[in-house]
mmCIF file of the C-alpha atoms, coordinates in Angstrom:
data_MODEL
# 
_entry.id   MODEL 
# 
loop_
_atom_site.group_PDB 
_atom_site.id 
_atom_site.type_symbol 
_atom_site.label_atom_id 
_atom_site.label_alt_id 
_atom_site.label_comp_id 
_atom_site.label_asym_id 
_atom_site.label_entity_id 
_atom_site.label_seq_id 
_atom_site.pdbx_PDB_ins_code 
_atom_site.Cartn_x 
_atom_site.Cartn_y 
_atom_site.Cartn_z 
_atom_site.occupancy 
_atom_site.B_iso_or_equiv 
_atom_site.pdbx_formal_charge 
_atom_site.auth_seq_id 
_atom_site.auth_comp_id 
_atom_site.auth_asym_id 
_atom_site.auth_atom_id 
_atom_site.pdbx_PDB_model_num 
ATOM 1  C CA . MET A 1 1  ? -122.354 -154.460 -42.611 1.00 0.00 ? 1  MET A CA 1 
ATOM 2  C CA . SER A 1 2  ? -119.090 -155.376 -44.283 1.00 0.00 ? 2  SER A CA 1 
ATOM 3  C CA . LYS A 1 3  ? -117.554 -158.714 -43.334 1.00 0.00 ? 3  LYS A CA 1 
ATOM 4  C CA . LEU A 1 4  ? -114.228 -156.902 -42.981 1.00 0.00 ? 4  LEU A CA 1 
ATOM 5  C CA . ARG A 1 5  ? -115.612 -154.801 -40.121 1.00 0.00 ? 5  ARG A CA 1 
ATOM 6  C CA . MET A 1 6  ? -117.240 -157.582 -38.073 1.00 0.00 ? 6  MET A CA 1 
ATOM 7  C CA . ASP A 1 7  ? -116.241 -158.140 -34.448 1.00 0.00 ? 7  ASP A CA 1 
ATOM 8  C CA . PRO A 1 8  ? -114.643 -160.556 -33.803 1.00 0.00 ? 8  PRO A CA 1 
ATOM 9  C CA . PRO A 1 9  ? -112.876 -160.835 -37.138 1.00 0.00 ? 9  PRO A CA 1 
ATOM 10 C CA . ILE A 1 10 ? -113.693 -163.802 -39.350 1.00 0.00 ? 10 ILE A CA 1 
ATOM 11 C CA . GLY A 1 11 ? -111.208 -166.699 -39.333 1.00 0.00 ? 11 GLY A CA 1 
ATOM 12 C CA . ASP A 1 12 ? -107.528 -165.951 -38.795 1.00 0.00 ? 12 ASP A CA 1 
ATOM 13 C CA . ALA A 1 13 ? -107.879 -162.394 -40.062 1.00 0.00 ? 13 ALA A CA 1 
ATOM 14 C CA . LEU A 1 14 ? -106.531 -159.505 -38.056 1.00 0.00 ? 14 LEU A CA 1 
ATOM 15 C CA . PRO A 1 15 ? -108.880 -156.736 -37.057 1.00 0.00 ? 15 PRO A CA 1 
ATOM 16 C CA . THR A 1 16 ? -109.058 -154.202 -39.883 1.00 0.00 ? 16 THR A CA 1 
ATOM 17 C CA . ARG A 1 17 ? -106.276 -152.232 -38.289 1.00 0.00 ? 17 ARG A CA 1 
ATOM 18 C CA . PHE A 1 18 ? -103.612 -153.391 -40.758 1.00 0.00 ? 18 PHE A CA 1 
ATOM 19 C CA . VAL A 1 19 ? -103.524 -152.729 -44.496 1.00 0.00 ? 19 VAL A CA 1 
ATOM 20 C CA . VAL A 1 20 ? -101.171 -153.814 -47.283 1.00 0.00 ? 20 VAL A CA 1 
ATOM 21 C CA . LYS A 1 21 ? -99.893  -151.101 -49.593 1.00 0.00 ? 21 LYS A CA 1 
ATOM 22 C CA . VAL A 1 22 ? -97.923  -151.694 -52.771 1.00 0.00 ? 22 VAL A CA 1 
ATOM 23 C CA . GLU A 1 23 ? -95.436  -149.081 -53.944 1.00 0.00 ? 23 GLU A CA 1 
ATOM 24 C CA . ARG A 1 24 ? -93.036  -148.661 -56.805 1.00 0.00 ? 24 ARG A CA 1 
ATOM 25 C CA . ARG A 1 25 ? -89.667  -148.269 -55.048 1.00 0.00 ? 25 ARG A CA 1 
ATOM 26 C CA . SER A 1 26 ? -86.959  -148.873 -57.637 1.00 0.00 ? 26 SER A CA 1 
ATOM 27 C CA . ARG A 1 27 ? -86.296  -149.180 -61.345 1.00 0.00 ? 27 ARG A CA 1 
ATOM 28 C CA . PRO A 1 28 ? -87.329  -152.088 -63.576 1.00 0.00 ? 28 PRO A CA 1 
ATOM 29 C CA . PRO A 1 29 ? -87.099  -155.018 -63.912 1.00 0.00 ? 29 PRO A CA 1 
ATOM 30 C CA . MET A 1 30 ? -88.257  -155.472 -60.287 1.00 0.00 ? 30 MET A CA 1 
ATOM 31 C CA . PRO A 1 31 ? -89.577  -152.146 -58.989 1.00 0.00 ? 31 PRO A CA 1 
ATOM 32 C CA . TRP A 1 32 ? -92.492  -153.187 -56.737 1.00 0.00 ? 32 TRP A CA 1 
ATOM 33 C CA . ALA A 1 33 ? -92.537  -153.736 -52.961 1.00 0.00 ? 33 ALA A CA 1 
ATOM 34 C CA . TRP A 1 34 ? -95.215  -154.146 -50.281 1.00 0.00 ? 34 TRP A CA 1 
ATOM 35 C CA . ALA A 1 35 ? -95.607  -152.602 -46.841 1.00 0.00 ? 35 ALA A CA 1 
ATOM 36 C CA . ILE A 1 36 ? -98.006  -153.366 -43.974 1.00 0.00 ? 36 ILE A CA 1 
ATOM 37 C CA . HIS A 1 37 ? -99.313  -150.230 -42.289 1.00 0.00 ? 37 HIS A CA 1 
ATOM 38 C CA . LEU A 1 38 ? -101.437 -149.678 -39.245 1.00 0.00 ? 38 LEU A CA 1 
ATOM 39 C CA . GLU A 1 39 ? -104.638 -148.190 -40.630 1.00 0.00 ? 39 GLU A CA 1 
ATOM 40 C CA . GLY A 1 40 ? -104.390 -144.396 -40.650 1.00 0.00 ? 40 GLY A CA 1 
ATOM 41 C CA . HIS A 1 41 ? -100.595 -144.306 -40.172 1.00 0.00 ? 41 HIS A CA 1 
ATOM 42 C CA . THR A 1 42 ? -97.962  -143.547 -42.782 1.00 0.00 ? 42 THR A CA 1 
ATOM 43 C CA . THR A 1 43 ? -95.118  -145.423 -41.090 1.00 0.00 ? 43 THR A CA 1 
ATOM 44 C CA . ALA A 1 44 ? -94.820  -149.047 -42.212 1.00 0.00 ? 44 ALA A CA 1 
ATOM 45 C CA . TYR A 1 45 ? -95.084  -151.742 -39.548 1.00 0.00 ? 45 TYR A CA 1 
ATOM 46 C CA . ARG A 1 46 ? -93.413  -154.299 -41.833 1.00 0.00 ? 46 ARG A CA 1 
ATOM 47 C CA . CYS A 1 47 ? -92.126  -154.002 -45.368 1.00 0.00 ? 47 CYS A CA 1 
ATOM 48 C CA . SER A 1 48 ? -90.631  -156.267 -47.969 1.00 0.00 ? 48 SER A CA 1 
ATOM 49 C CA . GLU A 1 49 ? -86.929  -156.540 -48.541 1.00 0.00 ? 49 GLU A CA 1 
ATOM 50 C CA . ALA A 1 50 ? -87.558  -158.337 -51.819 1.00 0.00 ? 50 ALA A CA 1 
ATOM 51 C CA . ARG A 1 51 ? -88.715  -156.550 -54.967 1.00 0.00 ? 51 ARG A CA 1 
ATOM 52 C CA . TYR A 1 52 ? -91.291  -157.887 -57.420 1.00 0.00 ? 52 TYR A CA 1 
ATOM 53 C CA . ARG A 1 53 ? -91.847  -157.656 -61.178 1.00 0.00 ? 53 ARG A CA 1 
ATOM 54 C CA . SER A 1 54 ? -95.474  -156.547 -60.901 1.00 0.00 ? 54 SER A CA 1 
ATOM 55 C CA . ALA A 1 55 ? -97.756  -154.814 -58.440 1.00 0.00 ? 55 ALA A CA 1 
ATOM 56 C CA . GLU A 1 56 ? -99.919  -157.951 -58.377 1.00 0.00 ? 56 GLU A CA 1 
ATOM 57 C CA . GLU A 1 57 ? -96.997  -160.144 -57.281 1.00 0.00 ? 57 GLU A CA 1 
ATOM 58 C CA . ALA A 1 58 ? -96.083  -157.646 -54.564 1.00 0.00 ? 58 ALA A CA 1 
ATOM 59 C CA . TRP A 1 59 ? -99.683  -157.455 -53.357 1.00 0.00 ? 59 TRP A CA 1 
ATOM 60 C CA . GLN A 1 60 ? -99.978  -161.264 -53.144 1.00 0.00 ? 60 GLN A CA 1 
ATOM 61 C CA . ALA A 1 61 ? -96.730  -161.474 -51.173 1.00 0.00 ? 61 ALA A CA 1 
ATOM 62 C CA . GLY A 1 62 ? -97.953  -158.679 -48.884 1.00 0.00 ? 62 GLY A CA 1 
ATOM 63 C CA . GLN A 1 63 ? -101.214 -160.547 -48.288 1.00 0.00 ? 63 GLN A CA 1 
ATOM 64 C CA . ARG A 1 64 ? -99.234  -163.665 -47.312 1.00 0.00 ? 64 ARG A CA 1 
ATOM 65 C CA . ALA A 1 65 ? -97.150  -161.570 -44.890 1.00 0.00 ? 65 ALA A CA 1 
ATOM 66 C CA . LEU A 1 66 ? -100.335 -160.088 -43.427 1.00 0.00 ? 66 LEU A CA 1 
ATOM 67 C CA . ALA A 1 67 ? -101.740 -163.592 -42.902 1.00 0.00 ? 67 ALA A CA 1 
ATOM 68 C CA . GLN A 1 68 ? -98.474  -164.592 -41.191 1.00 0.00 ? 68 GLN A CA 1 
ATOM 69 C CA . LEU A 1 69 ? -98.753  -161.539 -38.946 1.00 0.00 ? 69 LEU A CA 1 
ATOM 70 C CA . GLY A 1 70 ? -102.291 -162.653 -38.102 1.00 0.00 ? 70 GLY A CA 1 
ATOM 71 C CA . ARG A 1 71 ? -101.074 -166.124 -37.133 1.00 0.00 ? 71 ARG A CA 1 
ATOM 72 C CA . GLU A 1 72 ? -98.352  -164.595 -34.947 1.00 0.00 ? 72 GLU A CA 1 
ATOM 73 C CA . THR A 1 73 ? -100.775 -162.336 -33.108 1.00 0.00 ? 73 THR A CA 1 
ATOM 74 C CA . THR A 1 74 ? -103.408 -165.017 -32.543 1.00 0.00 ? 74 THR A CA 1 
ATOM 75 C CA . ARG A 1 75 ? -100.756 -167.093 -30.722 1.00 0.00 ? 75 ARG A CA 1 
ATOM 76 C CA . ARG A 1 76 ? -100.242 -164.269 -28.239 1.00 0.00 ? 76 ARG A CA 1 
ATOM 77 C CA . THR A 1 77 ? -102.301 -164.531 -25.081 1.00 0.00 ? 77 THR A CA 1 
ATOM 78 C CA . GLU A 1 78 ? -102.587 -160.822 -24.354 1.00 0.00 ? 78 GLU A CA 1 
ATOM 79 C CA . TRP A 1 79 ? -103.788 -158.463 -27.105 1.00 0.00 ? 79 TRP A CA 1 
ATOM 80 C CA . PRO A 1 80 ? -103.060 -155.341 -24.941 1.00 0.00 ? 80 PRO A CA 1 
ATOM 81 C CA . GLU A 1 81 ? -99.426  -156.498 -24.634 1.00 0.00 ? 81 GLU A CA 1 
ATOM 82 C CA . PHE A 1 82 ? -99.182  -156.772 -28.419 1.00 0.00 ? 82 PHE A CA 1 
ATOM 83 C CA . GLU A 1 83 ? -100.828 -153.350 -28.790 1.00 0.00 ? 83 GLU A CA 1 
ATOM 84 C CA . SER A 1 84 ? -98.218  -151.721 -26.522 1.00 0.00 ? 84 SER A CA 1 
ATOM 85 C CA . GLN A 1 85 ? -95.370  -153.414 -28.416 1.00 0.00 ? 85 GLN A CA 1 
ATOM 86 C CA . LEU A 1 86 ? -96.841  -152.176 -31.692 1.00 0.00 ? 86 LEU A CA 1 
ATOM 87 C CA . GLN A 1 87 ? -97.150  -148.595 -30.459 1.00 0.00 ? 87 GLN A CA 1 
ATOM 88 C CA . SER A 1 88 ? -93.557  -148.526 -29.181 1.00 0.00 ? 88 SER A CA 1 
ATOM 89 C CA . ARG A 1 89 ? -92.303  -149.977 -32.493 1.00 0.00 ? 89 ARG A CA 1 
ATOM 90 C CA . LEU A 1 90 ? -94.170  -147.337 -34.492 1.00 0.00 ? 90 LEU A CA 1 
ATOM 91 C CA . GLN A 1 91 ? -92.881  -144.553 -32.253 1.00 0.00 ? 91 GLN A CA 1 
ATOM 92 C CA . ARG A 1 92 ? -89.278  -145.696 -32.742 1.00 0.00 ? 92 ARG A CA 1 
ATOM 93 C CA . ARG A 1 93 ? -89.720  -145.595 -36.534 1.00 0.00 ? 93 ARG A CA 1 
ATOM 94 C CA . ALA A 1 94 ? -91.352  -142.145 -36.561 1.00 0.00 ? 94 ALA A CA 1 
# 
């Protein structure tokens, strides 16, 4: 069994529902950006406003944002409440 798929998740990690994707969005010298997606969805939940020189830099920044998202959600007392907020946010963006 993969450690990424264990229930409950290890440490401060979010359940494997969120993924970081790196995309080339503009021209050099800083073309790279990250986006956090709900697994299986094409609409971004959060995305970077900043651009990065390399895909690696963008990925590292996206991982930090994902960790921050994990800290925010672990402070919430009701996961179902967060889930409903997430669904409504994704529906508005679609």
